[in-house]
N, C-alpha and C positions, 0 to 999 in steps of 0.2 A: 255285125249280129244279122242272123237270118230266122226269124221265128216260125218254125216248121208247123206250130200247132195252130195257125190261124189259116181258115179256109181262104178268106179274102182279105185284102189290105182296103186302105181309105179309097183307093180309086177302082174298087171292085174288081181287081185283077186277082187271078188264082196265086195263092202263096205258093213259095218252093215246096217241094215234098219233103216229109220227114225222112232224114236219112238215119238207117240202122245198120250198124255194122256187127255182124254175128261173128264171134271169135270163139276159140276154146280148144280141147285136145280132140285128137281124131277119135272117131266113132263114139260120139257122145250124143248124136243126133242134131247136129248142128244145122245140117241141110234141110232135115225135116222140119226144125223150127222155122226156117225161112219160107219153106212150102205151106206150112201151117198157117202162118202170118199172111200169106198172100193168097191162100185158098186155091193154089194151082201149083203144077209140078214145075216149078222155075228153076230147082236147083238138083243136080245129080246126086243121089242118096247113095251111091255104090262105093264112095270113098276114092280118094287118089286124085281128085279133080283139083284144076288150079282155082284161085279165087274167081268168084262170078258175080255179076250184078243184074238184078231184075228191077223192074218197075211195075205198079200195079196200084189199084185203089181196094183198100181193105176197110171196112165198118166206116165208110165216109170219109176216109183219109188218103191222100196221095203220098204213096210211099216209094223211096228208093231203098232196096235191100242190097247188102254186098254180104256174100257167104265166104269169109275169108277160109283159105286152105288151113286145115287143121294142123295143130303143132304135134310134136311127139311127146315122149314120157320122161326124157332124160332130164334129170334134176340138176345136174352139174354142167350141162353143155348145151347151148343153143347154136344150132348149125347155122353157117351162113345163108343157106337157103331159106331157112325159116324166117330169118331177118328181112330178107327179100320178099318174101311172100307177105309177111306183115304190111311192109312198106308199099307193097303194090296194091294189096286190099285198101289201105288208106287213100291211094291215089284214085281207086275207082269211085270213091265217094267224095271227090273234091267239091269244095274246099274242106271238107272234113265231116266226119259223122256226128249228128246230133248225139246219139245215143250208141254205145257199145253193150251189146247183148252177151253176156258171158255164159255159155252154156255149160251146165254141171249137171250130171245125172243124179237123181235122187238115190244114191247109194252112199257107201261109207267113204268119206272124203278124207284119203289118207296123207300122211305128212309129206311122202314123196309127190304126190300129186300137187299139193301146196308149194312145195319148192320148184317144181316144174313151172307152175303157173306163175309164181313170183319172178321167175327169171325172164320169162315172156314179157309180162307186164311192165317190167323195168324198161325194156326197150322203148316204150311208149312214155316213158316219165311218170313221176308221181301224179301229175295232174290229171291222167287218164280216169283216175278212180272216181272223179267228179262226175264223169259222163257215163259210168258203168253201172248196168242192173245186171243182177244174176238171174238168168233163166233156168229153173229146175226142170229137167225131162224126166220121163217115166212118172208123171204125175199120179197116174193110177196106183202106184205103190204107197201112197199116202193112206188110202183107204180112211180110217176113223181118227188117223192122226193128224194134226195141224202141222203147218210148216213151220210155226214157231217151236211146237215140240221138237220136231224133227231136228232143228238147228241146235237147241239146248242138248239133245241127248247124242249128237253124232260126234261131239269133241271139239277140243280147242281149235283145230286147224279149219275147220268151217266156221267157227265163231271168228277167227282171225280174218276170213275172207268177207263175212258180214260186216265186220266193223271197217274194213277197207271201203266197202262200198255203202257204207252207211244204211245197212239193213234195207236196201233197195232190192227186192227180188219178186219173182213171179214164178207160179207153177204152170207148166204147159203138159198137156197131155196129147203127143203128136197122133196117139191112136184113134183120137176123136176130132179130127181136123173140122167136122162139121159144127163142133161145138164153138160157135163164134163169140159168146159171152166170154171165153177165157182169152180170146184174142183181143176183144174190145178192152178188157181189164189191163192187158199188158201195154197197149196203145195208150190208154189213159194215164197209167203209170208214166210212161216215156215221156208224154207232155207235160206232166207234172214236173219231171226232172228237168226238161227244156227251160220251164219257167223259173225253176230254182236256180238255174245256171244263167239267168239273165237273157236267154235265147241264144247264148253263144254255142257254137259247135266245138268240138275237140279238133285242135290245130298242133300237131307234133311240133311245127316250127315255132308257133308262139310260145308254148310252154318251154321249149329249149331256150328261146331267148329269154324267158323270165328267170330260168335256172342260172343262166349266165349273169343276168343282171343282179340276182341276189349274191351269187359268189363275189361279184365285183364290189357291191355295196358292203359286203361283211368284211372284206378285205380292208377296204377303205375305212371303215368304221375302227377296226383293230389298231389300224397304223395312227389314226388320229388321237384315240386314247393313249397309246403308247407314247407319242410325240408330246401330248399334254403332260403327262405325268413325268416324263423324263426331262422335259423342259423345266419342270417346276422343282425338280430335285425330289420328288416325294415317292421314296421307296419303302417306308414305312407300311408296316402291317403285311409287307410282303406281296405286293399288288400281283395276282395273276389275272390275265385276259382270257376268259374261256368263254366262247360263243356257239350257239347253237340255235336252231330255229324251232320255235314251238309249233303246235299244230295249227295256230291260227295265223301263222306267217310273221310273227314277230321275230326280233333278234334279241336273244337275252345275254346281257354282258354282266357278269358278277352279280347275278340276281335282279339286275336292273333291266326291266322290259323297255326295249326301244323300238317303237313302231317305225317300219319303213314302209313308204308307199311307193309303189312302181308306177311312173308316168309315162313310161315309154309307149 
């Protein structure tokens, strides 16, 4: 655990910087988001650049910001190069980003965009959503409309995205980088998320191990229940073992919730 939101620890040493990984589709203003946060021209905004990292201080916080190479719009195919770029971006902010800033323009969020996004985020496992905040660009388009109203009126695809990231979002206007209040609000929300996650950063390796452990324990539990009922000769009522995980991390077996705790 590395708590990036504290400026000093008990020995008065400077805490590690808050690590932000900016991800999203190409031509969404990703690089401009990084520049606005750092208040300097840290990233190339012309497009086509590889993933890049920049350091700096913003609103009193030490930051490490990684601008990941944008992904394409194909909803059915994730190119090998895109996977490599995602993994490369993760490696630039080792041991892992505290927060992923998923950049979405304040336009209509289409079903094909949702499908393309879902394919890319699946590479990072389901656990990535705990560390993800949506950053809406083109903030000037809201005008007199609130972001809540925009989400409600845009459609079910955007509402799906909001549910995945637990409605953690922030509006940013890259046309007014001198407005530091919008940046301060974003960093405040990022630090709140870090506290909600117990100070833990996102680690693809860690979540992959958890997924493997869940699968192993699920299989063991199914085998034990089958052995128990086969041994007792109890086949009345047509026992069927059906298992699935609920949203809270439990394993449900024939409507009996059995809590599993990972100690690895």
